[in-house]
C-alpha positions as CSV (number, residue, x, y, z in Angstrom):
1,M,168.0,111.9,159.6
2,N,168.4,107.9,160.5
3,K,167.4,107.9,164.2
4,N,163.8,109.5,162.2
5,L,163.8,106.4,160.0
6,E,164.3,104.6,162.7
7,Q,161.6,106.5,165.2
8,N,159.1,106.3,161.8
9,N,159.9,103.0,161.2
10,E,158.7,101.8,165.6
11,R,155.4,103.8,164.7
12,N,154.6,101.9,161.9
13,Q,155.6,98.6,163.2
14,W,153.8,99.2,166.1
15,R,151.1,100.4,164.0
16,S,150.5,97.2,163.1
17,K,150.7,95.1,165.4
18,Q,147.7,97.5,166.7
19,E,145.1,96.4,164.2
20,E,147.1,93.2,163.9
21,S,145.6,92.9,168.0
22,D,142.3,95.4,166.9
23,N,141.0,92.7,164.5
24,K,141.3,89.8,165.9
25,I,140.0,91.6,169.0
26,E,137.2,92.8,166.1
27,A,137.0,88.6,164.4
28,I,137.2,87.3,168.6
29,R,133.8,90.0,169.3
30,E,131.7,88.3,166.4
31,Q,132.3,85.2,167.2
32,M,131.2,85.7,170.1
33,Q,127.6,87.6,168.6
34,D,127.2,84.0,166.3
35,F,127.1,82.3,169.5
36,S,125.2,83.9,171.8
37,Q,122.1,84.8,168.2
38,N,122.8,80.7,167.9
39,Q,122.5,79.5,171.7
40,A,119.1,81.9,171.8
41,K,118.2,80.4,168.5
42,E,118.1,77.3,170.3
43,T,116.8,78.0,173.7
44,N,113.8,79.5,171.6
45,Q,113.4,76.0,169.1
46,R,113.1,74.4,173.2
47,K,110.7,76.4,174.5
48,R,108.8,75.8,171.6
49,R,109.2,72.4,170.9
50,K,108.3,72.0,175.1
51,K,104.8,74.5,174.5
52,K,104.0,72.2,171.1
53,K,104.2,69.4,173.2
54,K,102.3,70.6,175.7
55,R,99.4,72.3,173.5
56,Q,99.6,67.9,172.3
57,S,98.7,66.7,175.6
58,D,96.2,68.7,177.1
């Protein structure tokens, strides 16, 4: 019985560590996605400004 408890505890600890890792990975993915979206916005803004300047100079 004691061995079963030990095994259960080990499994639970492993699961907790896995969950923690999964949560960290998910947080990093979200940060990367946010970063990508911001980069795309900035790129689009730069393109719009360039077009606007070009139109004004024409």
